[in-house]
C-alpha positions in Angstrom: -23.1 39.8 40.8 -23.5 36.5 38.8 -26.0 33.6 39.0 -24.9 30.1 38.2 -27.2 27.1 38.0 -26.4 23.4 37.7 -29.5 21.2 37.3 -27.7 18.0 38.0 -26.5 19.2 41.3 -29.8 21.0 42.0 -28.1 24.1 43.4 -27.5 27.8 42.7 -24.2 29.6 43.4 -24.4 33.4 44.0 -21.2 35.4 43.7 -21.3 38.9 45.2 -18.3 41.0 46.3 -16.0 38.0 46.5 -18.3 35.9 48.7 -20.1 32.7 47.7 -23.4 31.3 48.9 -25.1 28.1 47.8 -28.9 27.5 47.5 -30.4 24.2 46.4 -33.5 24.2 44.2 -35.1 22.2 41.4 -34.6 23.7 38.0 -33.2 23.3 34.6 -29.8 23.9 33.4 -30.1 27.6 32.6 -28.1 30.7 33.3 -29.8 33.9 34.4 -28.4 37.4 34.4 -29.6 40.7 35.9 -30.3 42.0 32.4 -33.1 39.5 31.9 -34.5 39.3 35.4 -34.8 43.1 36.1 -37.2 43.8 33.2 -39.4 40.9 34.3 -39.6 42.2 37.8 -40.5 45.7 36.5 -43.2 44.3 34.3 -44.7 42.2 37.1 -44.6 45.3 39.4 -46.6 47.2 36.9 -49.2 44.5 36.0 -49.9 43.0 39.4 -51.5 46.2 40.9 -53.8 46.5 37.9 -54.7 42.9 38.2 -55.4 43.3 41.9 -57.7 46.3 41.2 -59.6 44.5 38.5 -60.2 41.6 40.8 -61.4 43.9 43.5 -63.8 45.6 41.1 -65.1 42.2 40.1 -65.7 41.4 43.7 -67.6 44.6 44.3 -69.7 44.0 41.2 -70.5 40.6 42.6 -71.5 42.2 45.9 -73.8 44.6 44.1 -75.6 41.8 42.4 -78.0 39.7 44.5 -76.1 36.4 44.3 -73.2 34.6 45.8 -69.9 36.4 45.3 -68.0 33.4 44.0 -70.6 32.5 41.4 -70.9 36.2 40.3 -67.1 36.4 40.0 -67.3 33.2 37.8 -69.4 35.1 35.3 -66.6 37.5 34.7 -63.8 35.0 33.8 -63.4 34.2 30.2 -62.8 36.2 27.0 -64.2 39.4 28.7 -62.1 39.1 31.9 -60.2 42.3 31.4 -63.2 44.2 30.2 -65.9 42.6 32.3 -69.7 43.2 32.1 -71.8 46.1 33.2 -73.3 44.5 36.3 -74.8 47.8 37.6 -76.7 48.2 34.3 -77.9 44.6 34.4 -79.0 45.0 38.0 -80.9 48.2 37.2 -82.6 46.6 34.3 -83.7 43.7 36.5 -84.9 46.0 39.2 -86.9 48.0 36.6 -88.4 44.8 35.2 -89.5 43.6 38.6 -90.9 47.0 39.5 -92.9 47.3 36.3 -94.3 43.9 36.8 -95.4 44.8 40.3 -96.9 48.1 39.1 -98.8 46.2 36.4 -100.4 44.2 39.1 -101.7 47.4 40.8 -98.6 48.0 42.8 -100.6 47.5 46.0 -98.7 46.6 49.2 -100.6 45.4 52.2 -100.7 47.8 55.1 -99.2 45.2 57.4 -96.2 44.8 55.1 -95.6 48.5 55.1 -95.9 48.7 58.9 -93.4 45.8 59.3 -90.9 47.4 56.8 -87.5 48.6 58.0 -87.5 52.2 59.3 -84.3 53.3 57.5 -81.9 52.3 54.8 -79.5 51.0 57.5 -82.2 48.7 58.9 -82.9 47.5 55.4 -79.2 46.6 54.7 -79.0 44.9 58.1 -82.0 42.9 57.4 -80.8 41.9 53.9 -77.4 40.9 55.4 -78.8 38.7 58.1 -78.1 35.0 57.8 -81.9 34.2 58.0 -82.8 36.2 54.9 -79.6 36.0 52.9 -80.3 32.6 51.2 -84.0 33.6 50.5 -83.0 36.9 48.9 -84.0 37.7 45.3 -84.7 40.8 43.3 -88.4 40.6 43.8 -88.1 40.5 47.6 -85.6 43.3 47.5 -87.9 45.5 45.5 -90.9 44.7 47.7 -89.0 45.5 50.9 -87.5 48.7 49.5 -90.8 49.9 48.2 -92.5 49.2 51.6 -89.7 51.0 53.4 -90.1 54.1 51.1 -93.9 54.1 51.6 -93.4 53.9 55.4 -90.9 56.7 55.3 -93.2 58.8 53.1 -96.1 58.2 55.5 -94.0 59.4 58.4 -92.9 62.5 56.5 -96.4 63.4 55.6 -97.6 62.9 59.1 -94.8 65.0 60.5 -95.6 67.7 57.9 -99.2 67.8 58.9 -98.4 67.9 62.6 -95.9 70.8 62.0 -98.5 72.6 60.0 -101.2 72.1 62.6 -99.0 73.1 65.5 -97.7 76.1 63.6 -101.2 77.1 62.8 -102.3 76.8 66.4 -99.3 78.9 67.5 -100.3 81.6 64.9 -104.0 81.9 65.8 -103.7 81.4 69.6 -104.4 84.4 71.8 -101.6 84.7 74.5 -102.7 84.4 78.1 -101.3 87.9 78.7 -103.8 89.4 76.2 -106.7 87.5 77.7 -105.6 88.9 81.1 -105.3 92.4 79.7 -108.8 92.3 78.2 -110.4 90.9 81.4 -108.7 93.3 83.7 -109.7 96.3 81.6 -113.3 95.1 81.4 -113.4 94.8 85.1 -111.9 98.3 85.4 -114.6 99.6 83.0 -117.2 98.3 85.4 -115.8 99.7 88.6 -114.0 102.9 87.5 -115.9 105.9 86.3 -112.8 107.3 84.6 -112.6 104.2 82.5 -116.2 104.8 81.3 -115.6 108.5 80.5 -116.7 109.7 77.1 -114.4 109.1 74.1 -113.8 111.7 72.9 -114.7 114.3 75.5 -117.9 116.2 74.5 -115.9 119.3 73.5 -114.1 117.4 70.8 -117.2 115.8 69.3 -117.3 118.2 66.3 -113.8 117.1 65.3 -115.1 113.6 64.4 -116.7 114.8 61.2 -114.4 117.8 60.4 -112.6 117.8 57.1 -109.7 119.8 58.6 -108.5 116.7 60.5 -106.8 113.5 59.3 -109.1 110.6 59.9 -107.8 107.1 60.6 -110.1 104.1 60.8 -109.1 101.0 62.8 -111.4 97.9 63.0 -110.1 95.4 65.5 -110.8 93.4 68.7 -107.1 93.4 69.8 -106.6 96.1 72.5 -102.9 96.0 72.6 -102.5 96.0 68.8 -104.8 99.0 68.6 -102.7 100.8 71.3 -99.6 100.3 69.2 -101.1 101.5 66.0 -102.5 104.7 67.6 -99.3 105.3 69.6 -96.9 104.8 66.6 -99.1 107.0 64.4 -99.2 109.9 66.9 -95.4 109.6 67.6 -94.6 109.7 63.9 -96.9 112.6 63.0 -95.6 116.1 62.3 -99.0 117.5 63.4 -100.5 115.1 65.9 -103.2 117.6 67.0 -104.8 117.1 63.6 -105.2 113.3 64.1 -108.6 111.6 64.7 -108.8 107.9 65.3 -112.1 106.0 64.8 -111.8 102.6 66.4 -114.6 100.1 65.6 -114.7 96.9 67.7 -117.2 94.2 68.6 -119.5 94.1 71.7 -117.4 91.7 73.7 -114.2 93.8 73.4 -115.9 97.3 73.6 -115.5 97.7 77.4 -111.8 96.8 77.4 -111.0 98.9 74.4 -112.9 101.9 75.8 -111.2 101.5 79.2 -107.7 101.4 77.7 -108.0 104.6 75.7 -109.9 106.4 78.5 -107.2 105.6 81.0 -104.3 106.0 78.5 -105.1 109.0 76.3 -102.8 110.0 73.5 -102.9 113.8 73.5 -103.2 115.9 71.4 -104.7 113.3 69.1 -108.5 112.5 69.4 -109.7 108.9 69.8 -113.2 107.6 69.3 -114.2 104.0 70.3 -117.4 102.5 69.1 -118.9 99.1 69.3 -120.9 97.5 66.5 -123.9 97.4 68.9 -123.8 101.2 69.2 -124.0 102.0 65.5 -127.3 103.5 64.5 -127.9 103.1 60.8 -131.0 103.8 58.6 -133.0 100.7 57.8 -131.7 100.4 54.2 -128.0 100.7 55.4 -128.7 98.2 58.2 -130.1 95.8 55.7 -127.0 96.1 53.5 -124.6 95.5 56.3 -126.6 92.6 57.6 -126.5 91.0 54.2 -122.7 91.0 54.4 -122.8 89.6 57.9 -125.2 86.8 57.1 -123.3 85.9 54.0 -120.1 85.5 56.1 -121.9 83.2 58.4 -123.3 81.1 55.5 -119.9 80.9 53.9 -118.3 79.9 57.2 -120.8 77.1 57.7 -120.5 75.9 54.1 -116.7 76.1 54.1 -116.4 73.5 56.9 -118.3 70.9 54.9 -116.5 71.2 51.6 -114.6 67.9 51.0 -111.6 68.0 48.7 -108.1 66.7 48.3 -106.8 69.6 50.3 -109.4 69.1 53.1 -106.9 69.2 55.9 -105.5 72.6 54.8 -109.0 74.0 54.2 -109.9 73.1 57.8 -106.9 74.9 59.1 -107.8 77.9 57.0 -111.3 77.8 58.4 -109.8 77.9 61.9 -108.1 81.3 61.2 -110.0 84.1 63.0 -109.5 86.4 60.1 -111.1 84.1 57.6 -114.7 84.6 58.8 -114.3 87.4 61.3 -117.1 89.9 60.8 -114.8 92.8 61.7 -112.4 91.8 58.9 -115.2 92.3 56.3 -116.6 95.6 57.6 -114.0 97.6 55.6 -116.3 97.2 52.6 -118.9 99.3 54.5 -116.6 102.3 55.2 -119.1 104.8 53.5 -121.8 103.5 55.8 -119.6 103.5 58.9 -118.5 107.1 58.2 -121.4 108.8 56.3 -120.2 112.3 57.0 -116.5 111.8 56.1 -115.0 112.4 52.6 -111.8 110.6 53.2 -110.3 108.0 55.6 -107.1 106.1 56.0 -107.8 102.5 56.9 -105.1 100.7 58.9 -104.9 97.1 59.9 -104.2 96.3 63.6 -100.9 94.6 62.8 -99.1 97.6 61.5 -96.5 100.1 62.9 -96.4 103.6 61.6 -92.8 105.0 61.2 -93.4 108.2 59.2 -95.8 111.1 59.1 -98.8 110.2 57.0 -100.0 113.7 56.2 -98.6 113.6 52.6 -100.6 110.4 52.1 -103.7 112.1 53.3 -103.1 114.9 50.7 -102.5 112.5 47.9 -104.5 113.1 44.7 -106.2 109.8 43.8 -107.1 111.1 40.3 -110.8 110.1 40.7 -110.1 106.6 42.0 -111.7 105.2 45.1 -108.6 103.6 46.8 -104.9 104.4 46.9 -102.8 101.3 47.7 -99.3 99.9 47.3 -98.7 96.8 45.2 -96.2 94.2 46.5 -93.6 95.0 43.8 -89.8 95.4 43.9 -87.3 96.4 41.2 -84.0 94.6 40.9 -80.6 95.9 39.7 -81.5 95.4 36.1 -84.6 97.5 36.3 -87.0 94.6 36.1 -89.8 94.5 38.6 -91.2 91.5 40.4 -93.7 90.7 43.1 -92.4 90.3 46.6 -95.9 89.4 47.7 -98.8 87.7 45.9 -100.1 88.1 42.4 -103.7 88.4 41.4 -103.6 84.8 40.2 -102.6 83.7 43.7 -106.0 84.9 44.9 -108.3 84.4 41.9 -108.9 81.2 39.9 -108.5 82.5 36.4 -109.1 79.0 35.0 -112.8 79.4 36.0 -114.9 80.9 33.2 -116.6 83.4 35.6 -113.2 84.8 36.6 -111.6 84.6 33.2 -114.4 86.6 31.6 -113.5 89.6 33.8 -111.2 92.4 32.5 -108.8 91.4 35.3 -107.7 88.4 33.3 -105.2 90.6 31.5 -103.7 91.5 34.8 -103.4 88.0 36.2 -99.6 88.2 36.6 -99.7 91.7 38.2 -99.0 92.2 41.9 -102.1 92.3 44.1 -102.5 95.6 46.1 -101.9 95.5 49.8 -104.7 96.0 52.3 -102.7 96.8 55.4 -102.7 100.6 54.8 -105.1 102.1 52.3 -106.6 105.6 51.7 -110.2 105.8 50.5 -112.1 108.6 48.8 -115.5 107.9 50.3 -117.2 110.5 48.1 -116.0 108.7 45.0 -117.0 105.4 46.5 -120.6 106.4 47.1 -121.0 106.9 43.3 -120.0 103.4 42.5 -121.5 99.9 42.9 -118.3 98.5 44.6 -120.1 97.3 47.8 -122.9 95.4 45.9 -120.2 93.9 43.6 -118.3 92.7 46.6 -121.3 91.1 48.1 -122.1 89.5 44.8 -118.7 87.8 44.5 -118.7 86.8 48.1 -122.0 85.0 47.5 -121.1 83.4 44.2 -117.8 82.1 45.6 -119.8 80.2 48.2 -122.4 78.9 45.7 -119.6 77.7 43.4 -118.1 75.6 46.2 -115.3 78.2 46.8 -113.6 77.6 43.5 -113.7 81.2 42.2 -111.3 82.6 44.8 -109.6 82.0 48.1 -111.7 82.7 51.2 -110.9 85.9 52.9 -111.9 89.6 52.7 -109.3 90.6 50.1 -110.0 88.3 47.0 -113.5 89.7 46.4 -112.2 93.2 47.0 -109.6 92.7 44.2 -112.6 92.1 41.8 -114.9 94.8 43.2 -112.3 97.5 43.2 -110.9 96.7 39.8 -110.5 99.9 37.8 -110.8 102.0 41.0 -107.3 101.6 42.4 -104.7 104.3 42.4 -101.1 103.0 42.8 -99.0 104.7 45.4 -95.3 104.6 46.0 -94.0 101.3 47.5 -92.1 103.1 50.2 -95.4 103.9 51.9 -96.1 100.3 52.9 -93.8 97.3 53.6 -95.7 94.0 54.1 -94.7 90.5 55.1 -93.0 91.0 58.5 -95.1 88.2 59.8 -93.7 85.7 57.3 -90.1 86.8 56.5 -87.4 89.1 57.7 -87.2 92.1 55.3 -84.2 94.0 54.0 -83.0 96.3 56.8 -82.9 99.3 54.4 -86.5 98.7 53.4 -87.6 98.2 57.0 -86.0 101.5 58.0 -87.4 103.6 55.1 -91.0 102.3 55.0 -93.7 104.6 56.3 -95.8 101.8 57.5 -94.6 98.2 58.2 -97.2 95.5 58.2 -96.9 92.2 60.1 -98.9 90.3 57.5 -98.4 86.5 57.9 -98.6 84.1 60.8 -95.8 85.5 63.0 -97.7 88.4 64.6 -95.7 90.6 66.9 -97.8 89.8 70.0 -97.1 86.1 69.6 -94.0 84.2 70.9 -93.3 82.9 67.3 -92.8 86.5 66.1 -89.4 87.5 64.7 -87.4 89.0 67.6 -86.1 92.2 66.0 -89.4 93.4 64.4 -91.2 92.2 67.6 -89.0 94.5 69.7 -89.7 97.4 67.3 -93.5 96.7 67.8 -93.1 96.5 71.6 -91.4 99.8 71.8 -94.7 101.6 71.2 -96.5 100.7 74.4 -95.6 101.7 78.0 -93.9 98.8 79.7 -94.5 100.4 83.1 -98.3 100.5 82.7 -100.0 98.8 85.6 -102.1 96.5 83.4 -99.1 95.6 81.2 -97.1 94.7 84.2 -99.8 92.8 86.1 -100.7 90.7 83.0 -97.0 90.1 82.2 -97.4 91.2 78.6 -93.6 91.8 78.6 -91.4 89.4 80.5 
């Protein structure tokens, strides 16, 4: 194929395969061959895509800058066309300059501006792209609107967080209607049914209540159904249930219902004693000691509600928890006074399930210590141990001089011992000043504005029992079933599982699998259980 051009005739003759075609055009008198045209076409094919991409990037940079695209593109033409300028960096520097200037003026944004800000990034982009605001747009306006939008979004997040916390808290402290029903029906039964008022235990077993040949369990609670599960699971798991004696301490309002339940639903061959606080007959000096604790709890409760701090909302929620200022929750510090004739006792919380025989725990040598307890500790594959629960520093404020002066300061990173299942040597306890020390720290925490330790029954106990704790094997006690799902192997091997945390097994928010394990320990066909729809 050959090209021939004659400028005077203003035409091109193309010869191809013996045929001729004529095209007229304006040009000079030159002759082209495929050898010269083909490289030019190839070079243009390579350069044109790069040129197109570069122009596209310049257009995008112009769009990123808050100015008209044509004028922004104009900035790029010139000696730096192929290289361009870093528009993103320039834009970021301008944003920073405007933001710093705004912060230097206090950074205050009027509440009405925040309320009128866009609700999302999409709304902000739509507003910035609108024809009404486009021509008035500058960096300062952009920063103001963006900051107002972020402040509005942050306010919404904080509000949603507080609402979720509050609703979750209400769900965790609420008493289900079924449990209210159960307590009321049992109280009514206690009043009309002589069997429900029968002696607990029967008179012929009264001597067993102070005999050292029995295993004595203490349970301090006002939850009838929870007490029934603790007693039932302990008896079922025991290798020698006829040696078990349960001492249940409750308050006056729950006494009738608690007594009626165990009178109508005995757990032979175990022995159960139910006593109300109003029935306890102490010597005057012991009564004064117990009342000192009770009055301090009431004073702390009153003072705690009026402490104003940055975490006020969270403190108010803590104060609403029944366990925070429940008198029953603090009576464990008076076990030697509650059981003056006993030498040992195993104290169980009402949110536990016993899965193994606890006789070996009863026979455990505490080596002269007062309490045997499990620390929330776990070893990993490398042999290193770590806390799966809380440390001492999570309960006690070691930055306070009064706490940092204690010998506990060297143990601040150690795991705190668990209170859900503990064994006490009451004889050894009576030779110490643990109870007065507990009352001392309870009082000083209130007087200091609650800065020494968290409110609750355990933090002052960690101080008072320091140096009197005998560590026992972790397999005896698995905690945290009310806040997380444990490892299945740990759950199966633990002697006692503890539903510590907000998701108690009698609440709808409890984890399904552990909740069903807890429910398996009461009789679903019981008349009171059915009529109150405890299980639906």
